[in-house]
C-alpha positions in Angstrom: 154.4 -51.5 111.3 156.9 -49.7 109.0 160.6 -50.2 108.3 162.8 -49.7 111.3 165.4 -47.8 109.2 163.4 -45.6 106.8 159.8 -46.0 107.9 158.8 -47.4 104.5 156.1 -50.0 103.9 156.9 -53.7 104.6 155.6 -56.5 102.3 155.8 -60.3 102.7 158.7 -61.7 100.7 161.5 -64.2 100.5 165.2 -63.7 100.7 168.5 -65.5 100.9 170.2 -65.6 104.4 174.0 -65.7 104.2 176.2 -66.5 107.2 179.9 -66.0 106.7 181.8 -68.0 109.4 185.5 -68.4 109.8 185.7 -71.8 108.1 182.6 -71.7 105.8 179.7 -69.8 104.3 176.2 -71.1 104.8 173.5 -69.9 102.4 169.8 -70.5 103.2 167.5 -69.8 100.3 163.9 -68.8 100.2 163.7 -67.5 103.8 160.3 -65.9 104.5 160.7 -62.3 105.6 159.2 -58.8 105.5 161.0 -56.6 103.0 160.8 -52.8 102.9 159.5 -51.5 99.6 161.5 -48.3 99.9 165.0 -49.3 101.1 165.0 -53.1 100.6 165.9 -54.0 104.2 164.6 -57.4 105.3 163.2 -58.4 108.7 162.6 -61.9 110.1 159.8 -63.0 112.5 161.0 -64.4 115.8 160.1 -67.9 114.7 162.1 -67.6 111.4 165.1 -66.1 113.3 165.1 -69.0 115.7 164.9 -71.6 112.9 167.8 -69.9 111.1 169.9 -70.0 114.2 169.1 -73.7 114.6 170.0 -74.5 111.0 173.3 -72.6 111.2 174.2 -74.2 114.6 173.4 -77.6 113.2 175.7 -77.3 110.2 178.5 -74.9 111.1 180.7 -77.7 112.4 180.0 -80.0 109.5 180.6 -77.6 106.6 184.0 -76.7 105.4 183.5 -74.4 102.4 180.1 -73.4 101.1 176.7 -75.0 101.9 173.4 -74.0 100.3 170.1 -75.1 101.9 166.5 -74.4 101.0 164.6 -73.0 104.1 161.4 -75.0 103.4 163.4 -78.3 103.4 165.1 -77.5 106.7 162.1 -76.7 108.9 159.5 -79.1 110.1 
């Protein structure tokens, strides 16, 4: 499968996922993804996307400013 945007080649990679909420910013480092070698766009598997949603929902009410988490430490 190629990139949805430019049809470039995808490679396995890692990225930082940043969520900017009204009261805080949550940064999750080292998130596994597929990255386009042409345009740099990143794509998450369904499992990773679900894990990211769970992490954000768990901490969005507890964080006031900026929180940084490592993906590998947050998933079981």
